[in-house]
C-alpha positions as CSV (number, residue, x, y, z in Angstrom):
1,M,167.5,137.0,88.4
2,A,170.8,138.0,86.9
3,K,172.1,141.4,87.8
4,Q,173.0,143.8,85.0
5,I,176.8,144.0,84.5
6,F,178.2,147.4,83.6
7,P,181.2,146.8,81.3
8,G,184.2,149.0,81.8
9,R,185.3,151.0,84.8
10,Y,182.9,153.0,87.1
11,T,183.2,155.0,90.2
12,T,180.8,156.9,92.5
13,E,180.4,160.5,93.5
14,N,181.9,161.4,96.8
15,T,180.3,164.7,97.3
16,E,178.3,163.7,100.4
17,G,179.3,162.3,103.8
18,I,178.2,158.8,104.6
19,V,178.2,156.4,107.5
20,V,179.5,152.9,107.1
21,F,178.1,150.4,109.7
22,I,179.5,146.9,109.9
23,I,177.5,144.5,111.9
24,G,177.6,140.8,112.3
25,M,177.6,137.7,114.5
26,R,179.9,134.8,115.1
27,F,178.8,131.2,115.7
28,N,181.0,130.1,118.6
29,N,179.2,126.8,119.1
30,W,177.5,125.4,116.0
31,L,175.8,122.7,118.0
32,A,173.9,125.2,120.2
33,V,171.4,126.1,117.5
34,H,168.7,126.8,120.2
35,K,171.1,129.6,121.5
36,W,172.3,131.2,118.3
37,F,169.2,130.9,116.1
38,P,167.1,133.5,117.9
39,V,170.0,136.0,117.4
40,F,170.4,135.0,113.7
41,S,166.7,135.2,113.0
42,A,166.3,138.7,114.5
43,M,168.0,140.4,111.5
44,P,165.8,139.7,108.5
45,G,162.8,141.6,109.8
46,M,164.9,144.7,110.5
47,I,166.5,144.5,107.0
48,R,163.0,144.3,105.5
49,E,162.0,147.3,107.4
50,L,165.2,149.2,106.4
51,Y,164.6,148.5,102.7
52,T,160.8,149.3,102.9
53,N,161.5,152.7,104.6
54,K,164.9,153.6,103.1
55,E,164.3,157.3,102.5
56,E,162.5,157.9,105.8
57,L,165.2,156.1,107.9
58,G,168.2,157.3,106.0
59,F,169.3,153.8,105.1
60,L,171.1,153.6,101.7
61,S,171.9,150.0,101.1
62,M,173.9,147.0,102.3
63,E,175.9,144.0,101.4
64,S,176.0,140.6,103.3
65,Y,178.7,138.0,103.6
66,Y,178.5,134.6,105.2
67,G,181.5,132.8,106.3
68,L,181.9,129.5,108.1
69,R,181.7,131.0,111.6
70,T,181.0,134.7,111.0
71,T,178.4,136.7,109.2
72,T,179.0,140.3,108.2
73,M,176.8,143.0,106.9
74,I,178.1,146.3,105.5
75,Q,175.5,148.9,105.7
76,Y,175.6,152.4,104.2
77,W,173.7,155.2,105.9
78,R,173.0,158.8,105.1
79,S,174.2,160.1,108.5
80,S,175.1,159.0,112.0
81,D,171.9,160.7,113.2
82,D,169.9,158.4,111.0
83,L,171.7,155.3,112.2
84,L,171.4,156.3,115.9
85,S,167.7,157.2,115.4
86,Y,167.1,153.7,113.9
87,A,168.9,152.2,117.0
88,R,166.0,153.8,119.0
89,N,163.3,152.5,116.6
90,E,160.7,150.2,118.1
91,K,161.5,147.2,115.9
92,H,165.2,147.5,116.7
93,L,164.7,148.1,120.4
94,T,162.4,145.1,120.6
95,A,164.9,142.9,118.8
96,W,167.7,144.2,121.0
97,K,165.7,143.6,124.2
98,N,164.9,140.0,123.1
99,F,168.5,139.5,122.0
100,N,169.9,140.6,125.4
101,E,167.4,138.4,127.3
102,K,168.4,135.4,125.2
103,L,172.1,136.2,124.9
104,G,173.1,137.1,128.5
105,N,176.4,135.3,129.0
106,N,175.6,132.9,126.1
107,D,179.0,132.0,124.8
108,A,177.5,130.1,121.8
109,V,177.1,133.3,119.8
110,G,178.9,136.6,119.6
111,I,177.9,139.9,118.0
112,Y,179.8,142.9,116.9
113,H,179.4,146.2,115.1
114,E,181.7,149.0,114.0
115,T,180.7,152.5,112.8
116,F,182.6,154.9,110.6
117,Q,181.7,158.4,109.7
118,V,183.2,159.2,106.3
119,K,183.5,162.8,105.2
120,K,182.6,163.9,101.7
121,G,185.6,163.7,99.4
122,S,187.5,161.3,101.7
123,Y,186.5,158.0,100.1
124,E,186.7,156.5,96.6
125,S,185.5,153.5,94.8
126,I,186.2,151.6,91.5
127,Y,184.1,148.9,89.8
128,S,185.3,147.1,86.7
129,N,182.7,144.9,84.9
130,M,180.5,144.7,88.0
131,P,176.8,145.1,88.7
132,H,175.8,147.9,91.0
133,Y,177.5,146.9,94.3
134,G,178.4,148.5,97.6
135,L,178.7,152.3,97.2
136,G,178.0,151.8,93.5
137,K,174.4,150.9,94.2
138,T,174.2,153.5,96.9
139,L,175.6,156.6,95.3
140,K,175.6,158.0,91.8
141,H,177.3,155.4,89.5
142,L,179.7,157.2,87.0
143,P,181.8,155.9,84.2
144,V,185.5,156.6,84.9
145,S,186.8,159.5,82.9
146,L,190.2,161.3,82.9
147,K,188.8,163.4,85.7
148,H,188.8,160.4,88.1
149,D,191.0,157.7,86.5
150,S,193.0,157.1,89.7
151,A,192.2,156.7,93.4
152,R,194.2,159.9,94.0
153,K,192.0,161.9,91.6
154,R,188.8,160.3,92.9
155,M,189.7,161.4,96.4
156,K,190.9,164.7,95.1
157,V,194.3,164.2,96.8
158,Q,197.2,166.4,95.5
């Protein structure tokens, strides 16, 4: 299904704080499928749960990227409390326990995550001829006007 393209320039409101969570894995040994596949297959169930219970969990949206060795997911959350609460959620804890049992000192696969708390007014975005994407599908999607026709104005920097 083709996504709707929004011709022209758009931005998002930055009136609320958000949390950006980057998570991913790295295939260190492609041939060790039996070691990395359990790690790789743990994520789809959690993503389904996040999208099914977005409002309740404070999950806003995400984008995924798949490289030759590394996968990356950029997730947007309402707050760090929501993200940390999900980390204690039963589905996540079960997946994390299974992962740690299987991973151990398994050098066939690596994982990482990074978390950023972003205060309201301290981020900006621009989308030209794009479908809803990233923050643009997470926050209010606005046509660019003179009020926010530069990054400086969108971030309200003097």
